[in-house]
N, CA, C, O and CB atoms as a CASP TS submission, in Angstrom:
PFRMAT TS
TARGET T0000
AUTHOR 0000-0000-0000
METHOD Language model
MODEL 1
PARENT N/A
ATOM      1  N   MET     1     136.728 239.343 146.721  1.00  0.00           N
ATOM      2  CA  MET     1     136.293 238.154 146.003  1.00  0.00           C
ATOM      3  C   MET     1     135.351 238.525 144.855  1.00  0.00           C
ATOM      4  O   MET     1     135.410 237.921 143.784  1.00  0.00           O
ATOM      5  CB  MET     1     135.603 237.174 146.963  1.00  0.00           C
ATOM      6  N   LEU     2     134.479 239.520 145.079  1.00  0.00           N
ATOM      7  CA  LEU     2     133.572 239.930 144.005  1.00  0.00           C
ATOM      8  C   LEU     2     134.333 240.438 142.790  1.00  0.00           C
ATOM      9  O   LEU     2     133.943 240.174 141.653  1.00  0.00           O
ATOM     10  CB  LEU     2     132.618 241.006 144.503  1.00  0.00           C
ATOM     11  N   ASP     3     135.415 241.164 143.029  1.00  0.00           N
ATOM     12  CA  ASP     3     136.218 241.648 141.906  1.00  0.00           C
ATOM     13  C   ASP     3     136.790 240.482 141.107  1.00  0.00           C
ATOM     14  O   ASP     3     136.802 240.511 139.877  1.00  0.00           O
ATOM     15  CB  ASP     3     137.353 242.555 142.407  1.00  0.00           C
ATOM     16  N   GLU     4     137.264 239.455 141.812  1.00  0.00           N
ATOM     17  CA  GLU     4     137.828 238.287 141.142  1.00  0.00           C
ATOM     18  C   GLU     4     136.759 237.557 140.332  1.00  0.00           C
ATOM     19  O   GLU     4     137.014 237.135 139.204  1.00  0.00           O
ATOM     20  CB  GLU     4     138.461 237.335 142.168  1.00  0.00           C
ATOM     21  N   ILE     5     135.565 237.408 140.902  1.00  0.00           N
ATOM     22  CA  ILE     5     134.473 236.742 140.182  1.00  0.00           C
ATOM     23  C   ILE     5     134.102 237.548 138.940  1.00  0.00           C
ATOM     24  O   ILE     5     133.881 236.979 137.871  1.00  0.00           O
ATOM     25  CB  ILE     5     133.233 236.563 141.101  1.00  0.00           C
ATOM     26  N   GLY     6     134.034 238.859 139.080  1.00  0.00           N
ATOM     27  CA  GLY     6     133.733 239.713 137.923  1.00  0.00           C
ATOM     28  C   GLY     6     134.791 239.609 136.840  1.00  0.00           C
ATOM     29  O   GLY     6     134.476 239.607 135.650  1.00  0.00           O
ATOM     30  N   THR     7     136.044 239.522 137.255  1.00  0.00           N
ATOM     31  CA  THR     7     137.139 239.366 136.289  1.00  0.00           C
ATOM     32  C   THR     7     137.025 238.042 135.546  1.00  0.00           C
ATOM     33  O   THR     7     137.176 237.993 134.326  1.00  0.00           O
ATOM     34  CB  THR     7     138.500 239.455 136.996  1.00  0.00           C
ATOM     35  N   VAL     8     136.758 236.970 136.284  1.00  0.00           N
ATOM     36  CA  VAL     8     136.587 235.654 135.662  1.00  0.00           C
ATOM     37  C   VAL     8     135.379 235.668 134.728  1.00  0.00           C
ATOM     38  O   VAL     8     135.434 235.096 133.639  1.00  0.00           O
ATOM     39  CB  VAL     8     136.422 234.554 136.743  1.00  0.00           C
ATOM     40  N   ALA     9     134.288 236.314 135.142  1.00  0.00           N
ATOM     41  CA  ALA     9     133.111 236.424 134.276  1.00  0.00           C
ATOM     42  C   ALA     9     133.474 237.116 132.966  1.00  0.00           C
ATOM     43  O   ALA     9     133.019 236.704 131.899  1.00  0.00           O
ATOM     44  CB  ALA     9     131.981 237.194 134.989  1.00  0.00           C
ATOM     45  N   GLY    10     134.287 238.158 133.042  1.00  0.00           N
ATOM     46  CA  GLY    10     134.739 238.849 131.833  1.00  0.00           C
ATOM     47  C   GLY    10     135.589 237.957 130.950  1.00  0.00           C
ATOM     48  O   GLY    10     135.461 237.989 129.726  1.00  0.00           O
ATOM     49  N   GLU    11     136.459 237.159 131.559  1.00  0.00           N
ATOM     50  CA  GLU    11     137.281 236.220 130.783  1.00  0.00           C
ATOM     51  C   GLU    11     136.401 235.174 130.095  1.00  0.00           C
ATOM     52  O   GLU    11     136.625 234.823 128.937  1.00  0.00           O
ATOM     53  CB  GLU    11     138.320 235.525 131.697  1.00  0.00           C
ATOM     54  N   ILE    12     135.409 234.690 130.817  1.00  0.00           N
ATOM     55  CA  ILE    12     134.480 233.711 130.228  1.00  0.00           C
ATOM     56  C   ILE    12     133.732 234.350 129.065  1.00  0.00           C
ATOM     57  O   ILE    12     133.598 233.746 128.001  1.00  0.00           O
ATOM     58  CB  ILE    12     133.475 233.182 131.294  1.00  0.00           C
ATOM     59  N   TRP    13     133.245 235.573 129.268  1.00  0.00           N
ATOM     60  CA  TRP    13     132.508 236.271 128.212  1.00  0.00           C
ATOM     61  C   TRP    13     133.374 236.389 126.960  1.00  0.00           C
ATOM     62  O   TRP    13     132.920 236.103 125.852  1.00  0.00           O
ATOM     63  CB  TRP    13     132.058 237.674 128.692  1.00  0.00           C
ATOM     64  N   ASN    14     134.628 236.814 127.146  1.00  0.00           N
ATOM     65  CA  ASN    14     135.534 236.953 126.000  1.00  0.00           C
ATOM     66  C   ASN    14     135.797 235.613 125.325  1.00  0.00           C
ATOM     67  O   ASN    14     135.827 235.527 124.097  1.00  0.00           O
ATOM     68  CB  ASN    14     136.856 237.576 126.443  1.00  0.00           C
ATOM     69  N   TYR    15     135.987 234.573 126.122  1.00  0.00           N
ATOM     70  CA  TYR    15     136.223 233.248 125.558  1.00  0.00           C
ATOM     71  C   TYR    15     135.012 232.801 124.730  1.00  0.00           C
ATOM     72  O   TYR    15     135.163 232.331 123.602  1.00  0.00           O
ATOM     73  CB  TYR    15     136.518 232.224 126.682  1.00  0.00           C
ATOM     74  N   LEU    16     133.832 232.949 125.289  1.00  0.00           N
ATOM     75  CA  LEU    16     132.623 232.525 124.563  1.00  0.00           C
ATOM     76  C   LEU    16     132.371 233.392 123.343  1.00  0.00           C
ATOM     77  O   LEU    16     131.855 232.904 122.337  1.00  0.00           O
ATOM     78  CB  LEU    16     131.404 232.569 125.485  1.00  0.00           C
ATOM     79  N   ASP    17     132.722 234.652 123.411  1.00  0.00           N
ATOM     80  CA  ASP    17     132.564 235.544 122.262  1.00  0.00           C
ATOM     81  C   ASP    17     133.443 235.083 121.096  1.00  0.00           C
ATOM     82  O   ASP    17     133.075 235.243 119.933  1.00  0.00           O
ATOM     83  CB  ASP    17     132.913 236.996 122.655  1.00  0.00           C
ATOM     84  N   ASN    18     134.592 234.519 121.413  1.00  0.00           N
ATOM     85  CA  ASN    18     135.531 234.052 120.375  1.00  0.00           C
ATOM     86  C   ASN    18     135.333 232.595 119.988  1.00  0.00           C
ATOM     87  O   ASN    18     135.755 232.189 118.906  1.00  0.00           O
ATOM     88  CB  ASN    18     136.947 234.244 120.846  1.00  0.00           C
ATOM     89  N   ASN    19     134.697 231.792 120.850  1.00  0.00           N
ATOM     90  CA  ASN    19     134.615 230.352 120.615  1.00  0.00           C
ATOM     91  C   ASN    19     133.190 229.801 120.562  1.00  0.00           C
ATOM     92  O   ASN    19     133.002 228.596 120.400  1.00  0.00           O
ATOM     93  CB  ASN    19     135.370 229.640 121.679  1.00  0.00           C
ATOM     94  N   GLU    20     132.210 230.649 120.693  1.00  0.00           N
ATOM     95  CA  GLU    20     130.795 230.303 120.568  1.00  0.00           C
ATOM     96  C   GLU    20     130.199 229.517 121.726  1.00  0.00           C
ATOM     97  O   GLU    20     129.146 229.902 122.236  1.00  0.00           O
ATOM     98  CB  GLU    20     130.605 229.533 119.342  1.00  0.00           C
ATOM     99  N   GLU    21     130.834 228.421 122.164  1.00  0.00           N
ATOM    100  CA  GLU    21     130.274 227.640 123.264  1.00  0.00           C
ATOM    101  C   GLU    21     131.384 226.904 123.991  1.00  0.00           C
ATOM    102  O   GLU    21     132.469 226.691 123.449  1.00  0.00           O
ATOM    103  CB  GLU    21     129.214 226.646 122.751  1.00  0.00           C
ATOM    104  N   ALA    22     131.095 226.519 125.227  1.00  0.00           N
ATOM    105  CA  ALA    22     132.069 225.751 126.001  1.00  0.00           C
ATOM    106  C   ALA    22     131.384 225.119 127.196  1.00  0.00           C
ATOM    107  O   ALA    22     130.370 225.611 127.690  1.00  0.00           O
ATOM    108  CB  ALA    22     133.243 226.643 126.462  1.00  0.00           C
ATOM    109  N   SER    23     131.961 224.016 127.648  1.00  0.00           N
ATOM    110  CA  SER    23     131.519 223.361 128.884  1.00  0.00           C
ATOM    111  C   SER    23     132.344 223.913 130.050  1.00  0.00           C
ATOM    112  O   SER    23     133.328 224.623 129.841  1.00  0.00           O
ATOM    113  CB  SER    23     131.666 221.795 128.783  1.00  0.00           C
ATOM    114  N   VAL    24     131.941 223.587 131.261  1.00  0.00           N
ATOM    115  CA  VAL    24     132.709 224.002 132.435  1.00  0.00           C
ATOM    116  C   VAL    24     134.134 223.454 132.348  1.00  0.00           C
ATOM    117  O   VAL    24     135.099 224.167 132.626  1.00  0.00           O
ATOM    118  CB  VAL    24     132.021 223.520 133.740  1.00  0.00           C
ATOM    119  N   GLY    25     134.256 222.192 131.963  1.00  0.00           N
ATOM    120  CA  GLY    25     135.581 221.579 131.840  1.00  0.00           C
ATOM    121  C   GLY    25     136.472 222.299 130.849  1.00  0.00           C
ATOM    122  O   GLY    25     137.654 222.518 131.114  1.00  0.00           O
ATOM    123  N   LYS    26     135.910 222.670 129.704  1.00  0.00           N
ATOM    124  CA  LYS    26     136.685 223.384 128.681  1.00  0.00           C
ATOM    125  C   LYS    26     137.095 224.764 129.182  1.00  0.00           C
ATOM    126  O   LYS    26     138.231 225.190 128.972  1.00  0.00           O
ATOM    127  CB  LYS    26     135.872 223.514 127.376  1.00  0.00           C
ATOM    128  N   LEU    27     136.175 225.462 129.843  1.00  0.00           N
ATOM    129  CA  LEU    27     136.510 226.784 130.383  1.00  0.00           C
ATOM    130  C   LEU    27     137.584 226.684 131.451  1.00  0.00           C
ATOM    131  O   LEU    27     138.493 227.513 131.494  1.00  0.00           O
ATOM    132  CB  LEU    27     135.267 227.459 130.959  1.00  0.00           C
ATOM    133  N   THR    28     137.492 225.681 132.314  1.00  0.00           N
ATOM    134  CA  THR    28     138.499 225.476 133.359  1.00  0.00           C
ATOM    135  C   THR    28     139.866 225.232 132.740  1.00  0.00           C
ATOM    136  O   THR    28     140.867 225.796 133.180  1.00  0.00           O
ATOM    137  CB  THR    28     138.109 224.298 134.267  1.00  0.00           C
ATOM    138  N   GLN    29     139.899 224.396 131.730  1.00  0.00           N
ATOM    139  CA  GLN    29     141.156 224.049 131.055  1.00  0.00           C
ATOM    140  C   GLN    29     141.739 225.258 130.319  1.00  0.00           C
ATOM    141  O   GLN    29     142.932 225.536 130.440  1.00  0.00           O
ATOM    142  CB  GLN    29     140.931 222.888 130.067  1.00  0.00           C
ATOM    143  N   GLU    30     140.930 225.958 129.579  1.00  0.00           N
ATOM    144  CA  GLU    30     141.419 227.062 128.745  1.00  0.00           C
ATOM    145  C   GLU    30     141.751 228.322 129.536  1.00  0.00           C
ATOM    146  O   GLU    30     142.718 229.015 129.221  1.00  0.00           O
ATOM    147  CB  GLU    30     140.396 227.394 127.700  1.00  0.00           C
ATOM    148  N   LEU    31     140.956 228.624 130.561  1.00  0.00           N
ATOM    149  CA  LEU    31     141.142 229.872 131.291  1.00  0.00           C
ATOM    150  C   LEU    31     142.005 229.721 132.538  1.00  0.00           C
ATOM    151  O   LEU    31     142.360 230.714 133.175  1.00  0.00           O
ATOM    152  CB  LEU    31     139.810 230.432 131.674  1.00  0.00           C
ATOM    153  N   LYS    32     142.343 228.482 132.888  1.00  0.00           N
ATOM    154  CA  LYS    32     143.251 228.211 134.014  1.00  0.00           C
ATOM    155  C   LYS    32     142.717 228.724 135.355  1.00  0.00           C
ATOM    156  O   LYS    32     143.456 229.293 136.158  1.00  0.00           O
ATOM    157  CB  LYS    32     144.603 228.840 133.742  1.00  0.00           C
ATOM    158  N   HIS    33     141.417 228.509 135.575  1.00  0.00           N
ATOM    159  CA  HIS    33     140.797 228.829 136.856  1.00  0.00           C
ATOM    160  C   HIS    33     140.204 227.543 137.421  1.00  0.00           C
ATOM    161  O   HIS    33     140.006 226.570 136.693  1.00  0.00           O
ATOM    162  CB  HIS    33     139.700 229.944 136.702  1.00  0.00           C
ATOM    163  N   THR    34     139.924 227.544 138.715  1.00  0.00           N
ATOM    164  CA  THR    34     139.299 226.381 139.336  1.00  0.00           C
ATOM    165  C   THR    34     137.856 226.232 138.848  1.00  0.00           C
ATOM    166  O   THR    34     137.247 227.185 138.364  1.00  0.00           O
ATOM    167  CB  THR    34     139.339 226.499 140.876  1.00  0.00           C
ATOM    168  N   ASP    35     137.324 225.014 138.987  1.00  0.00           N
ATOM    169  CA  ASP    35     135.916 224.781 138.651  1.00  0.00           C
ATOM    170  C   ASP    35     135.032 225.760 139.416  1.00  0.00           C
ATOM    171  O   ASP    35     134.080 226.313 138.865  1.00  0.00           O
ATOM    172  CB  ASP    35     135.505 223.319 138.972  1.00  0.00           C
ATOM    173  N   ARG    36     135.353 225.966 140.672  1.00  0.00           N
ATOM    174  CA  ARG    36     134.542 226.857 141.522  1.00  0.00           C
ATOM    175  C   ARG    36     134.490 228.268 140.954  1.00  0.00           C
ATOM    176  O   ARG    36     133.415 228.863 140.877  1.00  0.00           O
ATOM    177  CB  ARG    36     135.104 226.895 142.951  1.00  0.00           C
ATOM    178  N   MET    37     135.644 228.814 140.553  1.00  0.00           N
ATOM    179  CA  MET    37     135.663 230.173 140.008  1.00  0.00           C
ATOM    180  C   MET    37     134.938 230.240 138.670  1.00  0.00           C
ATOM    181  O   MET    37     134.254 231.223 138.384  1.00  0.00           O
ATOM    182  CB  MET    37     137.104 230.663 139.847  1.00  0.00           C
ATOM    183  N   ILE    38     135.082 229.210 137.856  1.00  0.00           N
ATOM    184  CA  ILE    38     134.358 229.182 136.580  1.00  0.00           C
ATOM    185  C   ILE    38     132.853 229.170 136.836  1.00  0.00           C
ATOM    186  O   ILE    38     132.100 229.901 136.192  1.00  0.00           O
ATOM    187  CB  ILE    38     134.775 227.946 135.736  1.00  0.00           C
ATOM    188  N   LEU    39     132.424 228.341 137.773  1.00  0.00           N
ATOM    189  CA  LEU    39     130.984 228.274 138.085  1.00  0.00           C
ATOM    190  C   LEU    39     130.478 229.601 138.649  1.00  0.00           C
ATOM    191  O   LEU    39     129.370 230.023 138.319  1.00  0.00           O
ATOM    192  CB  LEU    39     130.703 227.138 139.089  1.00  0.00           C
ATOM    193  N   LEU    40     131.259 230.258 139.482  1.00  0.00           N
ATOM    194  CA  LEU    40     130.856 231.568 139.995  1.00  0.00           C
ATOM    195  C   LEU    40     130.758 232.593 138.867  1.00  0.00           C
ATOM    196  O   LEU    40     129.825 233.395 138.826  1.00  0.00           O
ATOM    197  CB  LEU    40     131.846 232.052 141.062  1.00  0.00           C
ATOM    198  N   GLY    41     131.722 232.561 137.958  1.00  0.00           N
ATOM    199  CA  GLY    41     131.692 233.468 136.803  1.00  0.00           C
ATOM    200  C   GLY    41     130.505 233.197 135.893  1.00  0.00           C
ATOM    201  O   GLY    41     129.870 234.127 135.395  1.00  0.00           O
ATOM    202  N   LEU    42     130.207 231.921 135.678  1.00  0.00           N
ATOM    203  CA  LEU    42     129.037 231.563 134.873  1.00  0.00           C
ATOM    204  C   LEU    42     127.752 232.018 135.556  1.00  0.00           C
ATOM    205  O   LEU    42     126.821 232.479 134.894  1.00  0.00           O
ATOM    206  CB  LEU    42     128.997 230.046 134.625  1.00  0.00           C
ATOM    207  N   GLY    43     127.703 231.889 136.867  1.00  0.00           N
ATOM    208  CA  GLY    43     126.543 232.363 137.618  1.00  0.00           C
ATOM    209  C   GLY    43     126.351 233.861 137.460  1.00  0.00           C
ATOM    210  O   GLY    43     125.229 234.345 137.309  1.00  0.00           O
ATOM    211  N   TRP    44     127.454 234.583 137.495  1.00  0.00           N
ATOM    212  CA  TRP    44     127.426 236.036 137.311  1.00  0.00           C
ATOM    213  C   TRP    44     126.801 236.361 135.952  1.00  0.00           C
ATOM    214  O   TRP    44     125.881 237.174 135.858  1.00  0.00           O
ATOM    215  CB  TRP    44     128.864 236.640 137.417  1.00  0.00           C
ATOM    216  N   LEU    45     127.313 235.716 134.907  1.00  0.00           N
ATOM    217  CA  LEU    45     126.803 235.974 133.554  1.00  0.00           C
ATOM    218  C   LEU    45     125.349 235.531 133.403  1.00  0.00           C
ATOM    219  O   LEU    45     124.555 236.203 132.746  1.00  0.00           O
ATOM    220  CB  LEU    45     127.671 235.258 132.518  1.00  0.00           C
ATOM    221  N   ALA    46     125.011 234.411 134.007  1.00  0.00           N
ATOM    222  CA  ALA    46     123.626 233.916 133.936  1.00  0.00           C
ATOM    223  C   ALA    46     122.688 234.892 134.627  1.00  0.00           C
ATOM    224  O   ALA    46     121.602 235.173 134.121  1.00  0.00           O
ATOM    225  CB  ALA    46     123.507 232.510 134.580  1.00  0.00           C
ATOM    226  N   ARG    47     123.095 235.407 135.773  1.00  0.00           N
ATOM    227  CA  ARG    47     122.266 236.360 136.517  1.00  0.00           C
ATOM    228  C   ARG    47     122.039 237.635 135.717  1.00  0.00           C
ATOM    229  O   ARG    47     120.984 238.259 135.820  1.00  0.00           O
ATOM    230  CB  ARG    47     122.916 236.696 137.862  1.00  0.00           C
ATOM    231  N   GLU    48     123.037 238.021 134.917  1.00  0.00           N
ATOM    232  CA  GLU    48     122.906 239.193 134.058  1.00  0.00           C
ATOM    233  C   GLU    48     122.121 238.893 132.783  1.00  0.00           C
ATOM    234  O   GLU    48     121.876 239.791 131.977  1.00  0.00           O
ATOM    235  CB  GLU    48     124.276 239.726 133.699  1.00  0.00           C
ATOM    236  N   GLY    49     121.725 237.627 132.600  1.00  0.00           N
ATOM    237  CA  GLY    49     120.947 237.255 131.428  1.00  0.00           C
ATOM    238  C   GLY    49     121.761 237.171 130.146  1.00  0.00           C
ATOM    239  O   GLY    49     121.219 237.332 129.053  1.00  0.00           O
ATOM    240  N   GLN    50     123.060 236.920 130.274  1.00  0.00           N
ATOM    241  CA  GLN    50     123.933 236.915 129.105  1.00  0.00           C
ATOM    242  C   GLN    50     124.215 235.527 128.542  1.00  0.00           C
ATOM    243  O   GLN    50     124.878 235.406 127.512  1.00  0.00           O
ATOM    244  CB  GLN    50     125.220 237.568 129.452  1.00  0.00           C
ATOM    245  N   LEU    51     123.724 234.478 129.197  1.00  0.00           N
ATOM    246  CA  LEU    51     124.035 233.116 128.763  1.00  0.00           C
ATOM    247  C   LEU    51     122.806 232.337 128.337  1.00  0.00           C
ATOM    248  O   LEU    51     121.717 232.499 128.889  1.00  0.00           O
ATOM    249  CB  LEU    51     124.736 232.376 129.863  1.00  0.00           C
ATOM    250  N   ASP    52     123.005 231.495 127.351  1.00  0.00           N
ATOM    251  CA  ASP    52     122.073 230.415 127.051  1.00  0.00           C
ATOM    252  C   ASP    52     122.759 229.138 127.511  1.00  0.00           C
ATOM    253  O   ASP    52     123.968 228.978 127.343  1.00  0.00           O
ATOM    254  CB  ASP    52     121.685 230.363 125.507  1.00  0.00           C
ATOM    255  N   ILE    53     121.985 228.236 128.088  1.00  0.00           N
ATOM    256  CA  ILE    53     122.535 226.988 128.605  1.00  0.00           C
ATOM    257  C   ILE    53     121.877 225.850 127.842  1.00  0.00           C
ATOM    258  O   ILE    53     120.652 225.749 127.787  1.00  0.00           O
ATOM    259  CB  ILE    53     122.305 226.849 130.155  1.00  0.00           C
ATOM    260  N   VAL    54     122.715 224.987 127.247  1.00  0.00           N
ATOM    261  CA  VAL    54     122.227 223.905 126.400  1.00  0.00           C
ATOM    262  C   VAL    54     122.751 222.580 126.934  1.00  0.00           C
ATOM    263  O   VAL    54     123.953 222.426 127.153  1.00  0.00           O
ATOM    264  CB  VAL    54     122.658 224.113 124.922  1.00  0.00           C
ATOM    265  N   LYS    55     121.855 221.626 127.144  1.00  0.00           N
ATOM    266  CA  LYS    55     122.266 220.272 127.557  1.00  0.00           C
ATOM    267  C   LYS    55     122.248 219.373 126.331  1.00  0.00           C
ATOM    268  O   LYS    55     121.265 219.317 125.593  1.00  0.00           O
ATOM    269  CB  LYS    55     121.326 219.701 128.683  1.00  0.00           C
ATOM    270  N   ARG    56     123.348 218.677 126.134  1.00  0.00           N
ATOM    271  CA  ARG    56     123.458 217.677 125.070  1.00  0.00           C
ATOM    272  C   ARG    56     124.001 216.411 125.684  1.00  0.00           C
ATOM    273  O   ARG    56     125.124 216.384 126.186  1.00  0.00           O
ATOM    274  CB  ARG    56     124.371 218.170 123.899  1.00  0.00           C
ATOM    275  N   GLN    57     123.206 215.365 125.644  1.00  0.00           N
ATOM    276  CA  GLN    57     123.549 214.104 126.282  1.00  0.00           C
ATOM    277  C   GLN    57     123.898 214.350 127.742  1.00  0.00           C
ATOM    278  O   GLN    57     123.038 214.792 128.504  1.00  0.00           O
ATOM    279  CB  GLN    57     124.720 213.416 125.550  1.00  0.00           C
ATOM    280  N   ARG    58     125.124 214.082 128.153  1.00  0.00           N
ATOM    281  CA  ARG    58     125.501 214.277 129.559  1.00  0.00           C
ATOM    282  C   ARG    58     126.267 215.566 129.803  1.00  0.00           C
ATOM    283  O   ARG    58     126.702 215.818 130.927  1.00  0.00           O
ATOM    284  CB  ARG    58     126.329 213.117 130.031  1.00  0.00           C
ATOM    285  N   ALA    59     126.441 216.384 128.778  1.00  0.00           N
ATOM    286  CA  ALA    59     127.234 217.603 128.917  1.00  0.00           C
ATOM    287  C   ALA    59     126.343 218.846 128.875  1.00  0.00           C
ATOM    288  O   ALA    59     125.293 218.854 128.233  1.00  0.00           O
ATOM    289  CB  ALA    59     128.296 217.676 127.811  1.00  0.00           C
ATOM    290  N   THR    60     126.781 219.883 129.566  1.00  0.00           N
ATOM    291  CA  THR    60     126.101 221.171 129.551  1.00  0.00           C
ATOM    292  C   THR    60     127.039 222.189 128.917  1.00  0.00           C
ATOM    293  O   THR    60     128.210 222.281 129.285  1.00  0.00           O
ATOM    294  CB  THR    60     125.676 221.612 130.994  1.00  0.00           C
ATOM    295  N   TYR    61     126.520 222.947 127.967  1.00  0.00           N
ATOM    296  CA  TYR    61     127.315 223.938 127.253  1.00  0.00           C
ATOM    297  C   TYR    61     126.747 225.330 127.501  1.00  0.00           C
ATOM    298  O   TYR    61     125.539 225.503 127.664  1.00  0.00           O
ATOM    299  CB  TYR    61     127.351 223.628 125.741  1.00  0.00           C
ATOM    300  N   PHE    62     127.631 226.307 127.527  1.00  0.00           N
ATOM    301  CA  PHE    62     127.267 227.693 127.763  1.00  0.00           C
ATOM    302  C   PHE    62     127.575 228.492 126.515  1.00  0.00           C
ATOM    303  O   PHE    62     128.647 228.361 125.923  1.00  0.00           O
ATOM    304  CB  PHE    62     128.011 228.271 128.992  1.00  0.00           C
ATOM    305  N   ILE    63     126.612 229.332 126.119  1.00  0.00           N
ATOM    306  CA  ILE    63     126.694 230.114 124.892  1.00  0.00           C
ATOM    307  C   ILE    63     126.234 231.528 125.224  1.00  0.00           C
ATOM    308  O   ILE    63     125.271 231.709 125.970  1.00  0.00           O
ATOM    309  CB  ILE    63     125.826 229.480 123.737  1.00  0.00           C
ATOM    310  N   LEU    64     126.923 232.540 124.669  1.00  0.00           N
ATOM    311  CA  LEU    64     126.436 233.909 124.845  1.00  0.00           C
ATOM    312  C   LEU    64     125.132 234.050 124.081  1.00  0.00           C
ATOM    313  O   LEU    64     125.022 233.588 122.945  1.00  0.00           O
ATOM    314  CB  LEU    64     127.489 234.961 124.358  1.00  0.00           C
ATOM    315  N   ASN    65     124.152 234.681 124.691  1.00  0.00           N
ATOM    316  CA  ASN    65     122.905 234.886 123.950  1.00  0.00           C
ATOM    317  C   ASN    65     122.996 236.175 123.155  1.00  0.00           C
ATOM    318  O   ASN    65     123.922 236.963 123.348  1.00  0.00           O
ATOM    319  CB  ASN    65     121.686 234.923 124.907  1.00  0.00           C
ATOM    320  N   ALA    66     122.051 236.392 122.273  1.00  0.00           N
ATOM    321  CA  ALA    66     122.086 237.516 121.350  1.00  0.00           C
ATOM    322  C   ALA    66     122.093 238.865 122.058  1.00  0.00           C
ATOM    323  O   ALA    66     122.639 239.829 121.521  1.00  0.00           O
ATOM    324  CB  ALA    66     120.914 237.443 120.421  1.00  0.00           C
ATOM    325  N   THR    67     121.506 238.961 123.240  1.00  0.00           N
ATOM    326  CA  THR    67     121.451 240.246 123.933  1.00  0.00           C
ATOM    327  C   THR    67     122.766 240.630 124.572  1.00  0.00           C
ATOM    328  O   THR    67     122.910 241.761 125.037  1.00  0.00           O
ATOM    329  CB  THR    67     120.385 240.217 124.979  1.00  0.00           C
ATOM    330  N   SER    68     123.735 239.723 124.611  1.00  0.00           N
ATOM    331  CA  SER    68     125.011 240.033 125.256  1.00  0.00           C
ATOM    332  C   SER    68     126.056 240.521 124.271  1.00  0.00           C
ATOM    333  O   SER    68     127.192 240.767 124.676  1.00  0.00           O
ATOM    334  CB  SER    68     125.532 238.822 125.980  1.00  0.00           C
ATOM    335  N   ASP    69     125.723 240.672 122.996  1.00  0.00           N
ATOM    336  CA  ASP    69     126.683 241.143 121.997  1.00  0.00           C
ATOM    337  C   ASP    69     127.304 242.470 122.406  1.00  0.00           C
ATOM    338  O   ASP    69     126.603 243.425 122.741  1.00  0.00           O
ATOM    339  CB  ASP    69     126.007 241.284 120.637  1.00  0.00           C
ATOM    340  N   ASN    70     128.625 242.512 122.373  1.00  0.00           N
ATOM    341  CA  ASN    70     129.419 243.715 122.632  1.00  0.00           C
ATOM    342  C   ASN    70     129.237 244.302 124.025  1.00  0.00           C
ATOM    343  O   ASN    70     129.607 245.457 124.236  1.00  0.00           O
ATOM    344  CB  ASN    70     129.079 244.753 121.627  1.00  0.00           C
ATOM    345  N   GLU    71     128.693 243.575 124.972  1.00  0.00           N
ATOM    346  CA  GLU    71     128.539 244.100 126.321  1.00  0.00           C
ATOM    347  C   GLU    71     129.723 243.762 127.204  1.00  0.00           C
ATOM    348  O   GLU    71     130.192 244.624 127.948  1.00  0.00           O
ATOM    349  CB  GLU    71     127.275 243.572 126.942  1.00  0.00           C
ATOM    350  N   GLY    72     130.226 242.523 127.146  1.00  0.00           N
ATOM    351  CA  GLY    72     131.294 242.101 128.040  1.00  0.00           C
ATOM    352  C   GLY    72     130.813 242.090 129.471  1.00  0.00           C
ATOM    353  O   GLY    72     129.669 242.449 129.750  1.00  0.00           O
ATOM    354  N   SER    73     131.672 241.684 130.376  1.00  0.00           N
ATOM    355  CA  SER    73     131.306 241.697 131.781  1.00  0.00           C
ATOM    356  C   SER    73     132.550 241.601 132.637  1.00  0.00           C
ATOM    357  O   SER    73     133.258 240.594 132.613  1.00  0.00           O
ATOM    358  CB  SER    73     130.340 240.554 132.104  1.00  0.00           C
ATOM    359  N   SER    74     132.806 242.635 133.379  1.00  0.00           N
ATOM    360  CA  SER    74     133.920 242.577 134.323  1.00  0.00           C
ATOM    361  C   SER    74     133.726 243.563 135.451  1.00  0.00           C
ATOM    362  O   SER    74     134.664 243.828 136.204  1.00  0.00           O
ATOM    363  CB  SER    74     135.239 242.850 133.616  1.00  0.00           C
ATOM    364  N   SER    75     132.536 244.113 135.588  1.00  0.00           N
ATOM    365  CA  SER    75     132.321 245.079 136.654  1.00  0.00           C
ATOM    366  C   SER    75     131.791 244.455 137.909  1.00  0.00           C
ATOM    367  O   SER    75     131.562 245.154 138.897  1.00  0.00           O
ATOM    368  CB  SER    75     131.392 246.137 136.205  1.00  0.00           C
TER
END
């Protein structure tokens, strides 16, 4: 399961690197994973300090922070 979460985290990282920001719903739709796997992947990236989290109105968006440039995540 850890390998799968790491793989999803890497997919999220790549998506955010190319698209700047996304909500959980957008990541679920674009990456074709369950909400649960997306949230686990986001947790992985957050724990590594690679995400900024922004709340706008009722939505939460995830953005790669400056320290995550060219690092990726899939280990």
